N, C-alpha and C positions, 0 to 999 in steps of 0.2 A: 504493500499500500504506500502511496506517495505521502510524504510529509509536506505540510503547508506552512509557509512562513509569511506573515503579514507585516508589511512595513507601513507605519503611519508617521505623520509629522506633527510637530507642535511648535508653539511660540510664534514663528513667522513662516511664511512660505519661502520657496527657493533655497532651502537648506541643502538640497542634494539628495532627495529620496531616490530619484531615478539612478543617479550614479552609485549610491550606496547599494541599491538592489542589484544593479549590474555587476558591481565589484564583488559582492557576496556570491553571486551566481558563478562568476569567473573562478573564485577561490574554491568553491565546491566542485566545479568541473575539474580543476587541477588535482583534487583529491580523489577523482575517479567516479564522481556521481553524475547522473544525467539530470539536467535542470530545465525548467521553463519559467519565464518571467512574464507576468501580466500586469496590466495597468487598469485600475478602475477610476474613472474620472467623474467627479460630482457635478459638473456643469450640465445645463439643460440642453445644450446643443446636441444634436443626434451624433455628429462626429465633428472633428475640427476642420473638415474640408473647406468650409465657407467662413471660417473665423479669421478675423483680422490678425495678421502675423505680429503686429505691434502688441497685441494683447496676449497672444498665445504662443508665439514662436512658429516654427515651421510645421508643416503637415508631413508626417513620415508615411510614405506609401509602401505597403508590404508587397511581397511577391504575388499575392492573390488579389491585389488591387484595393485593399482596405485603406482608407485615409485615417491615420491614427495619430496619437500624441507623439511629440518628439522624443519622449523617454523611450519609446519602442526602439528608436534608432540607437540609443545608448545600449539597450539590451543586446541588439544584434552585434554591435561593434565589439562589445566586451566578451560575448560568448560565442559568436560565429553561428548562432542558431537563427535561421530565418523565421521571423514572426509571421503570424497569420491574422486574419480578421477576428479569430477567437481569442486574441491576446489583448484586446482593448475594448472597453465598453464605457458608455457614458450614462448618466441619469436620463438624458434625452432619449437615448436608444432604448433603455429599459422601459420608460414610460410609453414610448411609441409602440413597443411590442405589446405591452399590457392593454393599452387603449384599443389596439386593433382586435385583440382577443375579446375584449369586453363588447365591442361593437358587433362582433360576429356571434355573440351570445355564448362564448365558451365558458363563461362563469355561471351560466344558467340563472341569470338574474341576481346573483349574490352580490353583496356589497364588496366593492374592490377597495382594498386598503393597503397602506404602506406595509403593515404587518398583517397577514403573511405574504401578500402577493408580490410586493416590490422586493422584500428581503429574500423570498424564495427564488425570484428571478436572478438576483445577484448570486445567490449560492449555486444556482444551476450554472451560471457563467463560470464561476471559480473552478468547478470540477468538470467542466465540459471539455471534451476532446483531449483527455489525458491518456497517454499511451503507456510507456514504460519509464516515465520520469521518476526519479527518486525524490526530487524536491520541486515544489511549485511555489515560486515567490510572487506574492501579490502586493503590488504597491497601491496604496489608497491615496488618491490625489487630494489636494487641499490640506487644511490644517484642522486639527482637533479643536472643536468649539464652533466650527462653521455649521450653519443649519444644513447646508447642502450635503455635508458628509455623514450626517446622522444615520440615514438608512444603510449606508455601507458599513459603518462601524457596528450597527446592530446586526447586520447580516454576518459579518465575520465573527462576532461574539457567538451567535447561534451556531455557525459552521464549526467553530472550535468545539463546542459542546457536542455537536452531532458526531464528529469523528474521534473525539477523545483528546484530552489535553496532551497526551503523550505523542500525538501525531500533529500537533500544531504549535506554533511559536509566534509570539508578538514582539516585534522590534519597533521601538519608538525613537524617532530622530528629533532631537531638540537643540536649542541654542544655549550655550553658556557664555554670555557676553562679558567683555572686559570693560569696566567703567574707569576711564582715565582719571576722573576727578577723585575717586577713592583709591585708585591703584589696585583694584582687585577684581577677580572673576566673581560673577554673581550666579548662584545656583537656584535662586528663587523662581525664575521663569521656568526652569525645568521641573521644579517641584509642582508648580501650579498646572503645568501642561499634563503631567502624569496624573495629578489629582482629577483633572477634567476627564481624562481617559478612564480612570477607575470609576468615576461616577456613572459612566456609560456601561460599566460592567466588564471592562477589559483591564487586566493587570499585565503590563508589559513585562517580558522576561529579560529583555536586553535593552539597554539605553545606548544610543549613539549620540554623543555629545559634541556638536560642532563648536570649535573654538579656534581662536587665532594664536593661542599660546598654550603651553603645557598646563594641564590641570593637576594640581598637587594632590598627593594622597589624602590629605585631610579633607579636601573638597570632594574628592571621589567618594570617600567614606560617608560624607554628609549627604551627597546625592543618593547613595545606596540606602542609607538609613531612612530618609524621608520618602523615598520612592518604592520602598519595599522590594529591593533587589539586592543581590550580593555585589560586593565591590568589584569582583571579577567580571560582572556583567555590565559594568559601566565602561563603555568603550569610547576612547577619545577619537574624534574625527577632526584632526588638525587640518587647517587650511593648507592647500598645496598650490604650487604655481603651474601644475600640469595635471590634467584630470587622469592621465594614465598612471599617476603615482598612487591613486586612491586604493587600488587593490593591495599594493605594497604596505601602505599605511595601516589598513585594516588587518592585514595578516600580522604585522608587527604588534598590533594591539590584541591579537588572538581572537578576533571576531569569529572566524570560521571554526576555531577550536571550541569556543563557547557554544556555538550553534550545535555542533556535533555532540558536545557534552550534554546539552539539554535533551537531545533525542536519544541519549545513551547509545550512541553509535561509536564504536571503536574501530579505528583504521590505522594501520601501520604504513599506509602509502606515503612515501616521501613527496612533499609538495615542492615541485620545481618551479620557481618563479623567474627563471632565466629569460623567458620570453618577455615578461614585463620589464625586467631590468635592462634587457637589450634595447627595448623601445626607448626607455628613458636615456640610456647612454647615447644612442644615436641623436636624440633630440637635443641633448645638452652639449654634445661635443662635436657636432658637424662643422666642417671647415668651409663648406660652400653653402650659400643660401640663395634661394630664388625669390623674386618679388612678384607676386601674383595679384593682379587687381580683379576685384569682383564689382561689377557695375550693376546696381539694382536700386530699387526705391525703398527698401526696408533696411538700409545699411545702418541706421541708428540702433537697430537691435540685431546684432549678429546671429542670435538664436533663430531668426527667421530663415537663415540659410545654414543651419547647424550641420546637416548631413553633408552639404557641399564643402563647408569648412573642414570637417573631419576627413572627407574623402581626399582633399588636397594634402592634409597632414599625413594621412596614411600613405599616399603616393610618395611624399617626401621621405618618409621613414624607409619605405621599400627601396628607395634609390640613394639612401644614406646622405641626404642633403637636408638643409634647413629650409624653412619656408616663412616668408613674411607676407601676410595677407593685407592688402590695402582695400578698405571698404570705400567705394566711390559712389556717391549719391547721383543717380542718373538725372535727377531733376535740376541739379546744379551744374551739369556739364554744358558748356557753351564753347563755341569756336575759339573764343578769346582765352579760355583757361584749359583747353583740351590738352595741349602739348605739355603744359606744366604739370598736369595731374597724371599723365600717362607715360611720359618720356622715360621714367626710371623703372618701368615694369619689364619683366622678362616673359610675362604671359598675361592673357586677359580672359576672363570668364564673364559671360552674360547669362545669368540663370533664367529659370522659368518665371512666370508671373501672369497677370491678366490686367486688362484695362489699359487706357491710353496714357495714363500719367507716367511721365519719365521716359516715354518711348523715343522722343527726339534725341535725348542724351545718349541712350543706348545705341541708336543708329550712328551717331557721331563717333562713339567709341569703336564700333565695329568698322566704320570707314577708316579710322586711324589705324586699326590693327591690320587691315588689308593693305593699305598704302605703304606702311612701314614694316610689313612682313613680321608683325608681332604675333607669336603663337596664340591662337584663339580657339576657345571652346564655347559654342552656343548650345545651350540646353533648352529644349522645348521652345518657348517664346524667343529665346536667344538665337536659336537657329532660324526661326521664322523671320526674325528681323535681319539676319544676315542675308537671306534671300531677297528681302525687300531692298536692303542697301545695295546689293549687287545689281538688281534690276534698275534702280534709280541711277547709279553712278557709273556702271559699266555698260549696261544695255541702253542707257539714256532714256528710260521710261520714267519720266519725271512724276507721273501720277501714280506710280506703283505704290500700293499700300494694301492694307487688309481691312475688310469690312468690320473686323472686330473693333477697330479704333474709330469707327464712325459710319453711319448708314449711308452717307453721301459719297463715300470714296469710291474710286474706280477699282474694280476687282483685278488683282494681280494676274489671275489666270487669263482674263480677257486681253490685257496688255501684252502678255507673253505670246498669246496666240497671234496678235497683230504683228508683233516683232518677228515671229517665226515666218509668217507669210511674206513680209517685206524683205527679209533676208534669205528667203528660200532655204531655211534650215528645218530639218525634220527633228522634232523632239519626241522621243518615245518614252513610254513608261509601261510597266507591267499591267496597269489598270486602264490603259488606253486613254488616259487623260493626264493633265499636268498635276493633278493632286495625288497621283498614285505613288 
């Protein structure tokens, strides 16, 4: 039977539940176990596909086409396991399913309630599509105390009772802030966060305490005393300058060891961290660096392009070089500042997107890359704009554009057809049209 690990967060958001979950999964893998990581999001959107990247970050698309939370990307990168649509669910998706059933009469006229209908749907998701995994790690989005999170917390409380405490584990991630005025770390926020969780009926087994400096033993003992855990189960999550150091930090703090101890699993398998150490060594000691520019309209929030950022980092690691990423706002790109912003780059990326905002800046950047032979990668919309730029500036089709950017624009396919006839050039495609 699979063991279930539930990761919750308290005090403030953005403490790193996703990275903590991914790192724990990676450590358990190195110990020889099969793992799966899932994300339960409390927002009412059905999925993040239509959410503003400034609010939510990127949309991570799985191999089977699901539009999911960006933490799913962390899970994949840290474990190498391809996520599926069954690894991410939202409150909106749950309510949508339940309302459809109610409208069909599946509940036979019964009153539909959060308990048991919503909580049962969450529990079904948690245990759905499990194969031969030893551990299922479920990250609960949001922060303890949020109204939106309550159904999920109630569901995992029930789920733990259903499968037995020996088969479940609760990890709570909190903040231990340092107050400069008093010159000390404060444990009270962690105490209150755990108190809030215990009022819901969940006693955390392990505490991950985010901190920007070492937590002394007396403070660890204090947290353990007031949060009803052993001192060995108070794990420091120190700040790092590189996310790929997180598994190393948690292993040094014996997180994986404490997890296995809770489940009473004994393993003599030597845990080899050389893969992670080599990654850090390459990133810290490379002698050559590349300057790659990313031209987009969400550059004020790099998380909007998180997977693209990490793909470039991974490519650099594989080639034993460093990488410096320049975030270039396409709305601010003009002819007057184009060379100044792009001249120091060794490569240019124009990522996907939608809408007409910032399009002209992206086309200017693509034109610069083509003229000055700057290595260029266009992804989705980026490649579409490369076609438009080529049609305008090489084929001299000045009206070349996409109807996506305005209903009154000329269609590129029509212009290319005219150019083909005038120049007596035959353009073929496997679908017998220019869109193929």
